[in-house]
C-alpha positions in Angstrom: 118.0 92.6 71.9 115.9 93.2 75.0 112.9 95.6 74.7 113.5 99.1 76.1 111.4 99.9 79.1 109.7 103.2 79.6 110.8 104.3 83.0 108.2 107.0 83.0 105.5 104.3 83.0 106.7 102.8 86.3 105.9 103.7 89.9 109.1 105.3 91.1 110.6 106.0 94.5 111.0 109.5 95.9 114.6 109.5 94.5 113.1 108.8 91.0 114.5 105.3 90.8 112.6 102.0 90.9 113.2 99.9 94.0 112.8 96.3 95.0 109.4 95.6 96.7 109.5 91.8 96.6 109.8 91.7 100.4 107.1 94.3 100.9 105.7 94.2 104.4 103.5 96.8 106.0 101.9 96.3 109.4 99.4 98.4 111.3 97.8 97.9 114.7 95.4 95.3 113.3 96.3 94.4 109.7 99.3 93.3 107.7 99.7 94.1 104.0 101.7 91.6 101.9 102.5 91.1 98.2 99.7 89.0 96.5 100.7 85.5 95.7 99.1 82.2 94.5 99.1 81.2 98.2 95.9 83.4 98.5 94.1 82.2 95.3 91.5 80.1 97.2 90.7 82.9 99.6 90.4 85.4 96.8 88.2 83.0 94.8 85.9 82.3 97.7 85.6 85.8 99.1 85.4 88.0 96.0 81.7 87.4 95.6 78.9 89.2 93.7 78.0 90.8 97.0 81.5 92.3 97.3 81.7 93.2 93.6 78.3 95.0 93.6 80.0 98.4 93.3 83.1 97.3 91.4 84.1 96.9 87.8 85.4 93.3 87.9 83.1 90.4 88.2 83.7 87.4 90.5 85.6 84.5 89.0 83.5 81.5 88.0 86.5 79.2 88.1 89.6 79.2 90.3 91.7 79.4 87.1 90.3 82.9 86.5 91.6 83.9 90.0 95.0 82.4 89.1 95.0 84.6 85.9 94.1 87.7 88.0 97.0 87.0 90.4 99.4 86.3 87.5 98.4 89.6 85.8 98.8 91.5 89.1 102.2 90.0 89.6 103.2 90.8 86.0 102.2 94.5 86.6 104.2 94.4 89.8 107.3 93.0 88.2 107.2 95.7 85.5 106.9 98.4 88.2 103.4 99.3 87.3 101.5 98.3 90.4 101.7 97.1 94.0 99.1 94.3 94.5 98.6 93.3 98.1 96.6 91.1 100.3 95.2 92.3 103.6 95.7 89.9 106.5 94.6 90.1 110.2 97.8 90.9 111.9 97.6 88.5 114.8 96.0 85.5 113.2 97.0 85.8 109.5 93.4 85.5 108.5 92.8 86.7 104.9 90.7 89.9 104.9 90.8 91.2 101.3 93.0 92.9 98.7 94.3 96.4 98.1 96.9 98.0 96.0 98.4 100.9 94.1 98.0 100.8 90.3 100.2 103.0 88.3 99.4 101.5 84.9 99.7 104.2 82.3 99.7 107.0 84.9 102.4 106.5 87.5 102.3 110.2 88.6 98.6 109.7 89.4 98.3 106.1 90.7 95.0 104.6 91.7 94.2 103.1 95.1 92.0 100.1 95.2 90.5 97.9 97.9 88.0 95.2 98.8 87.3 93.5 102.1 85.5 90.2 102.4 81.9 90.4 103.5 82.4 88.7 107.0 85.0 91.4 107.8 82.9 94.4 106.8 82.2 97.1 109.4 85.4 96.7 111.3 87.4 99.6 109.7 90.0 97.2 108.1 89.7 98.8 104.7 90.3 102.3 106.0 93.2 101.1 108.2 94.8 99.4 105.2 94.4 102.3 102.8 95.6 104.9 105.3 98.7 102.9 105.9 99.3 102.3 102.2 98.9 106.0 101.5 101.3 107.0 104.3 103.8 104.5 102.9 103.4 105.9 99.4 103.9 109.4 100.7 107.3 108.4 102.1 108.4 106.0 99.3 106.8 106.9 96.0 107.1 109.9 93.7 103.6 111.0 92.6 101.5 114.1 92.0 98.3 112.8 93.5 96.4 109.5 94.0 93.0 108.6 92.7 90.3 106.6 94.4 87.4 105.7 92.1 84.3 104.5 93.9 80.6 104.0 93.0 78.7 107.0 94.6 76.3 104.5 96.3 79.1 102.9 98.2 79.1 105.2 101.2 81.3 103.1 103.4 84.1 103.0 100.8 83.6 106.8 100.1 84.6 107.5 103.7 88.1 106.1 103.1 89.3 108.8 100.6 87.4 111.5 102.5 89.3 110.5 105.7 92.5 111.2 103.7 91.4 114.6 102.6 90.3 113.5 99.2 87.9 115.5 97.1 85.8 114.5 94.1 87.4 115.8 90.9 85.6 113.8 88.2 82.5 111.6 87.7 81.6 109.1 85.1 79.4 106.1 84.4 80.5 102.8 83.0 79.3 99.3 82.8 80.7 96.7 85.1 81.9 93.4 83.6 78.7 91.8 84.6 76.7 94.4 82.8 75.3 96.6 85.6 76.0 100.3 85.4 78.4 101.9 87.8 78.1 105.6 88.8 81.7 106.5 89.6 83.0 109.4 91.6 86.8 109.7 91.5 88.6 111.2 94.4 91.9 113.1 94.2 94.1 112.5 97.2 97.2 114.8 97.3 100.6 113.7 98.5 101.2 114.6 102.1 104.8 115.7 102.1 
């Protein structure tokens, strides 16, 4: 007998039903968001460095196999309807810029937005453009109460993203990153715009 799924633990469409996102494509003026795949493993492995992870929980992979495991886990969450893991590409050239996503694991009515942009692409506004587009897509396609955006309080550039979406800080906490350094989180609440 197949295990029963808990539909309340899935990201759901506005109509309350799950929908097929395997062909997910979202383009803005400068970036394209596509479903993560093993095709991007080398880019993720090379670009998710300690410099990028400074204000994040995960630590960079020491071996490409760890990146493969990350992508596999992200795709498993996606297939079970608990997340939408994406890569960010430069729209005209297809150059890999970073990753972003919506994670509804355990809290689909309050999914979490996440993002990182490779170091050489910092300062161009790609992260904000990607998250604003993803949030607008979610407002039209997902059923949720509000989104969260956790960010280390020292990461001013990243904090400007939820603030641009009207987000406000609703909780704070400290926790160790996987490499042992302490993170000082502020978590933004971003309301649905419907």
